[in-house]
C-alpha positions in Angstrom: 59.8 155.2 -40.5 59.8 158.5 -42.9 56.9 160.4 -44.4 57.2 162.2 -46.8 58.8 165.9 -45.8 57.7 169.0 -48.5 61.0 170.8 -48.7 62.6 170.6 -45.4 66.0 170.6 -45.2 68.0 168.0 -43.3 71.1 170.2 -42.1 71.0 169.3 -38.4 74.2 167.8 -37.4 75.0 165.9 -33.4 76.6 168.9 -32.4 73.5 171.2 -33.8 70.9 168.7 -32.2 72.8 168.7 -28.8 73.1 172.0 -28.4 69.2 172.2 -29.4 67.8 169.8 -26.1 70.5 171.3 -23.7 69.8 174.9 -24.5 65.8 173.9 -24.0 66.1 172.2 -20.9 68.2 174.4 -19.1 66.6 177.5 -19.0 64.4 179.1 -16.3 64.2 176.4 -13.6 67.5 175.6 -12.7 68.7 179.4 -11.8 65.7 180.1 -9.7 64.5 175.8 -8.3 67.7 175.1 -6.6 66.5 177.4 -3.1 63.1 176.0 -3.4 63.5 172.2 -3.6 66.4 173.1 -0.3 63.7 174.7 0.8 61.6 171.5 1.1 64.3 168.8 1.6 67.2 170.5 3.3 70.8 169.0 2.1 68.8 165.6 1.1 67.4 168.3 -2.1 70.0 166.4 -4.1 68.2 163.0 -3.8 65.1 164.7 -5.8 67.4 165.8 -8.9 68.8 162.3 -8.8 65.6 160.9 -8.9 64.7 163.7 -12.3 67.7 162.2 -13.8 67.0 158.9 -13.8 63.3 159.4 -15.0 64.6 161.4 -17.8 67.4 159.1 -19.1 65.1 156.3 -18.6 62.6 158.2 -20.5 65.1 159.3 -22.9 65.9 156.2 -23.7 62.5 155.5 -24.9 62.9 158.6 -27.4 66.0 157.5 -28.4 64.7 154.5 -29.8 61.4 155.8 -30.9 63.4 158.9 -33.1 65.7 156.5 -34.3 63.0 154.7 -35.7 60.8 157.1 -36.7 62.5 160.2 -38.1 60.3 162.7 -39.4 59.7 166.1 -38.1 56.8 166.0 -35.4 59.3 164.7 -32.6 56.9 163.0 -29.7 54.1 163.8 -31.9 55.0 161.9 -34.4 56.4 158.8 -32.5 52.9 159.0 -30.8 50.7 159.2 -33.8 52.9 156.4 -36.1 52.0 153.9 -33.3 48.3 154.5 -32.2 46.9 156.4 -35.0 45.5 159.6 -35.5 43.5 159.8 -32.8 46.5 159.5 -29.9 48.4 161.4 -32.4 46.3 164.4 -32.3 45.9 164.2 -28.4 49.9 164.1 -28.2 50.4 167.0 -30.4 47.9 169.0 -28.5 49.3 168.2 -25.4 52.9 169.0 -26.8 51.7 172.4 -28.1 50.0 173.1 -24.9 53.0 172.1 -22.7 55.1 174.5 -24.6 53.3 177.2 -25.2 52.9 177.6 -21.6 56.5 176.6 -21.1 57.4 179.3 -23.3 54.7 181.9 -21.6 56.2 181.0 -17.9 60.0 181.2 -18.5 59.1 184.8 -20.5 57.1 186.1 -17.7 60.6 184.9 -15.6 62.5 186.8 -17.8 60.6 189.8 -17.8 60.5 189.5 -13.4 64.3 189.6 -13.2 65.0 192.3 -15.4 62.4 194.1 -13.6 64.7 193.4 -10.4 67.5 195.1 -11.9 65.8 197.6 -14.1 62.5 199.4 -12.8 61.4 200.2 -16.1 60.0 196.6 -16.8 57.7 196.7 -14.4 55.5 198.9 -16.4 52.9 197.4 -18.6 53.2 199.0 -21.7 57.5 198.5 -21.6 56.5 194.6 -21.0 54.2 194.0 -23.6 56.8 195.6 -26.1 59.6 193.3 -24.9 57.6 190.1 -25.2 56.4 191.4 -28.5 59.9 192.0 -29.6 60.9 188.6 -28.1 58.3 186.6 -29.6 58.3 187.7 -32.9 61.7 188.8 -33.4 62.8 185.5 -32.4 59.9 184.3 -35.2 61.3 186.2 -38.1 65.0 185.0 -37.0 63.5 181.2 -37.1 61.3 182.1 -40.6 64.4 182.8 -42.6 66.4 179.8 -42.0 66.7 177.0 -39.8 70.5 177.5 -40.1 69.8 180.7 -38.5 67.8 179.5 -35.8 70.6 176.6 -35.1 73.3 179.2 -35.1 71.6 181.6 -32.2 70.6 178.0 -30.5 74.2 177.0 -30.3 75.7 180.4 -29.3 72.8 180.6 -26.5 73.9 177.2 -25.1 77.7 178.4 -25.0 76.8 181.5 -23.1 74.6 180.0 -20.6 76.9 177.1 -19.7 79.9 179.6 -19.0 78.7 181.4 -16.2 77.2 177.9 -14.8 80.7 175.8 -15.1 82.7 178.8 -13.9 80.3 178.8 -10.6 80.5 174.8 -10.5 84.8 174.8 -10.9 85.9 177.9 -8.7 82.5 177.3 -5.9 84.1 174.3 -4.8 86.9 176.1 -3.0 83.7 177.8 -0.5 81.9 174.6 -0.3 81.6 173.5 3.3 80.9 169.5 3.1 79.1 170.1 6.8 76.3 171.8 4.9 76.1 168.6 2.8 75.3 166.3 5.5 71.4 164.8 5.5 70.6 164.3 8.9 67.1 162.8 8.5 65.9 160.7 4.5 62.9 162.2 3.1 59.5 160.5 3.1 58.4 158.9 -0.4 55.5 161.6 -0.5 57.8 164.2 0.1 60.4 163.0 -2.5 57.4 162.9 -5.0 55.8 165.8 -4.4 59.4 167.9 -4.9 60.5 166.1 -7.5 57.3 167.1 -9.1 57.9 171.0 -9.0 61.6 170.1 -9.8 60.6 168.5 -13.4 60.1 171.4 -14.4 63.8 172.1 -14.6 64.3 168.9 -16.8 61.7 168.8 -19.3 62.3 170.2 -22.9 64.3 167.3 -24.8 61.3 166.2 -26.1 60.8 169.8 -28.0 64.6 169.6 -29.0 63.5 166.5 -31.2 61.2 168.2 -33.3 63.6 169.0 -35.9 63.2 165.2 -36.8 63.0 166.2 -40.3 65.6 168.1 -40.8 68.2 166.1 -38.5 71.4 164.4 -40.9 71.4 160.8 -40.2 68.7 160.6 -37.5 69.1 156.9 -37.0 72.7 157.6 -35.5 72.3 161.3 -34.6 69.5 161.0 -32.8 70.4 158.8 -29.9 74.3 160.3 -29.9 72.9 163.7 -29.2 70.0 162.6 -26.7 72.7 160.6 -24.8 75.3 163.8 -25.0 72.4 166.2 -23.8 70.8 164.1 -21.0 74.2 163.2 -19.6 75.4 166.7 -19.8 72.4 168.1 -18.3 72.1 165.8 -15.3 75.4 166.7 -14.3 75.7 170.2 -14.3 72.4 170.5 -12.6 73.3 167.6 -9.6 76.5 170.1 -9.4 75.0 173.4 -9.1 72.6 172.1 -6.7 75.2 170.3 -4.7 77.4 173.8 -4.3 75.2 176.3 -3.9 74.1 174.1 -0.7 77.5 173.7 0.1 78.3 177.1 0.0 75.2 178.6 1.5 74.2 176.2 3.9 71.0 176.8 5.4 70.4 179.9 4.0 69.9 179.0 0.6 65.8 178.5 0.9 66.4 182.6 1.9 67.2 183.3 -1.9 64.5 182.4 -3.4 64.8 185.1 -6.2 67.9 184.3 -7.5 70.1 181.7 -5.5 72.9 181.0 -8.2 73.8 185.0 -8.0 73.6 184.9 -4.1 76.0 181.8 -4.3 78.1 183.2 -7.0 78.4 186.5 -4.8 79.9 184.3 -2.1 82.2 182.8 -4.6 83.3 185.5 -7.0 81.9 188.8 -4.9 79.6 191.4 -6.1 80.9 190.6 -10.0 79.4 187.0 -8.9 75.8 188.2 -9.0 76.0 190.1 -12.1 77.6 187.6 -13.8 75.0 184.8 -12.8 72.1 187.6 -13.4 73.4 187.9 -16.8 73.9 184.3 -17.3 69.8 184.0 -16.1 69.1 186.0 -18.6 70.7 184.5 -21.3 69.4 181.4 -20.5 65.7 182.1 -20.5 66.1 183.6 -24.0 67.5 180.8 -24.7 65.3 178.5 -24.1 62.8 180.8 -25.8 64.7 181.1 -28.9 65.1 177.2 -29.2 61.7 176.6 -28.2 60.2 179.0 -31.0 62.5 177.2 -33.6 61.3 173.9 -32.8 57.5 173.7 -31.6 56.3 175.3 -34.7 56.9 172.1 -36.2 54.5 170.4 -34.1 52.0 172.6 -35.3 53.6 171.7 -39.2 53.1 168.2 -38.4 49.8 167.8 -37.7 48.9 169.8 -40.7 50.9 167.8 -42.9 49.5 164.9 -41.4 46.0 166.1 -41.8 45.5 165.7 -38.1 43.7 169.0 -37.7 42.5 169.9 -41.6 44.2 173.0 -41.8 46.5 173.0 -44.8 47.8 176.5 -44.2 50.2 175.5 -41.5 52.2 173.2 -43.5 53.0 175.4 -46.0 56.8 175.0 -46.2 58.5 179.0 -47.6 59.6 178.8 -51.0 62.5 180.6 -50.3 63.6 180.0 -47.0 62.3 176.4 -46.7 60.6 176.8 -43.5 57.4 176.5 -42.2 56.6 179.7 -41.7 52.7 179.8 -41.0 53.2 177.3 -38.4 55.8 179.1 -37.1 53.7 182.9 -37.1 50.7 181.0 -35.6 53.1 179.5 -33.0 54.3 183.3 -32.2 51.1 185.0 -31.8 49.6 182.6 -29.3 52.9 182.4 -27.2 52.9 185.9 -26.9 48.9 186.3 -26.0 49.4 183.7 -23.2 52.8 185.5 -21.7 50.7 188.9 -21.9 47.8 187.7 -19.7 49.4 184.6 -17.6 52.5 184.4 -15.0 55.5 182.1 -14.1 53.6 179.8 -11.6 50.6 178.9 -12.6 51.7 178.8 -16.3 55.0 176.2 -14.9 52.5 173.5 -13.6 50.4 173.6 -16.9 53.4 172.8 -18.8 54.9 170.0 -16.3 51.7 168.0 -16.0 51.2 168.3 -19.8 54.9 167.3 -20.7 54.2 163.9 -18.5 51.3 163.0 -20.2 53.8 163.3 -23.7 56.1 161.0 -21.9 53.7 158.4 -21.1 52.8 158.5 -24.5 56.3 158.3 -26.1 57.1 155.5 -23.9 53.9 153.6 -25.0 54.9 154.0 -28.0 58.1 152.5 -27.7 56.4 149.2 -26.7 53.7 149.3 -29.7 56.5 150.0 -32.4 58.1 147.0 -31.3 54.8 144.9 -32.0 54.1 146.4 -34.9 57.1 147.2 -37.1 60.1 145.0 -37.6 63.6 146.2 -36.6 66.1 147.9 -38.9 69.7 147.8 -39.5 70.7 151.2 -37.5 68.3 151.8 -35.6 68.7 151.8 -31.5 67.2 149.6 -29.8 67.2 149.6 -26.0 68.7 146.5 -24.5 66.3 145.0 -21.3 63.6 144.2 -23.6 60.6 146.2 -22.5 61.7 147.0 -18.6 63.3 150.2 -19.4 60.0 151.4 -21.3 57.5 149.8 -18.1 59.6 151.1 -15.8 59.4 154.5 -17.3 56.1 154.5 -17.6 55.5 153.5 -13.9 57.7 156.3 -12.6 55.5 159.5 -14.9 52.3 157.6 -13.4 53.9 158.4 -10.0 54.9 161.6 -10.7 51.2 162.3 -12.1 49.6 160.9 -9.1 50.9 164.2 -7.3 48.7 166.5 -9.0 46.0 168.0 -6.7 42.5 166.1 -7.5 41.7 169.9 -9.5 44.7 169.5 -12.1 43.8 165.9 -12.8 39.9 167.1 -12.8 41.1 169.8 -15.5 43.0 167.2 -17.5 40.1 164.9 -18.1 37.9 167.8 -18.8 40.6 169.0 -21.6 40.7 165.6 -22.9 37.1 165.4 -23.1 37.1 168.7 -25.6 39.7 167.8 -27.6 37.6 164.4 -28.2 35.2 166.5 -29.5 36.9 169.0 -31.6 39.0 165.7 -33.2 35.2 164.2 -34.1 34.5 167.6 -35.6 38.2 167.9 -37.6 37.5 164.0 -39.1 34.2 165.0 -40.3 35.5 167.9 -42.1 38.5 166.0 -43.4 36.0 163.2 -44.7 34.1 166.2 -46.7 37.3 167.5 -47.8 
């Protein structure tokens, strides 16, 4: 199904879309979380990676089917809106924007923190704010002047962040002690769920990489291929990274929460290794932000395009650059404001819970779209009937059940507030 795209150009192929998804997923989390996960589960921490990997694989199958059927710009918002209408689309779109904005703010804070650990000048408030301003509005400018420039930067960042990780995996095996990988006791289901909820932050982001659906060449084939390539790559890299870190550092791994991969690299490569992974972490976080500011403003654009929010300016396309320039500027302003006032831990929790709700909406939309729309030649269809969408829904609900009571209450209040805002927007739209 296609909606009218006002002036957007289809120029993203399989390689570009795969790099876009990988770049978004491999952000800040994997450079810090191995120590946190090891502290909770020890050698059995690898199980939480497998659990999250299974969830992401199942959910991404749902994204692949929905993305091959609904091929215009907007990603998960568009899938939900097409399946369930404007109200569900509005909630999905806002939750997508909230999740990605808070994730951007969390990663930008982590970026400043890691720079400050090596260069204390970044602890100065004015330096910190100036750096965040340059990051958000510099990336906004790059993505306004053209999608080609934005995707080019994403490809470079993806390669730059994968090289140090792959070197650590390949060369680090010689330092792995398999006794450090022995699992004494299996974790409880409750412990696995709690740990996986934290780890989930490192796996989210594929949905953001698919937002450029209206600018993808032959999306019915490109989207499923790119999803499979990117998810297999990410899950494989994550499991191997945790295995090498645990195998090299053993019971000492939880002691290095600030930079566990850099400490692992120090053992494998010597002092140079620490520097290599330090730079890799900085590049990875910057790459995450570059991909996010490429993709996420297009959700704002799509909400305005479909008149779900009555702000027509947000759907304007630049006459020369063919990009949604106002949506990009608005997104950068909000992202900078949040990053200047928040901290990594709190922002990461909000981002994760919002994204889980989006994943739930996409899994449900696959079931609805199958019932309401005819399957067309060339579209990807998940084998096994409704088994995978239903199983995905069950796992997502399990993840959400591990939220605290306060977090669940806050989510419910937010939905009520958004419902009231949607009602106001509808009245304004009808009057127009």
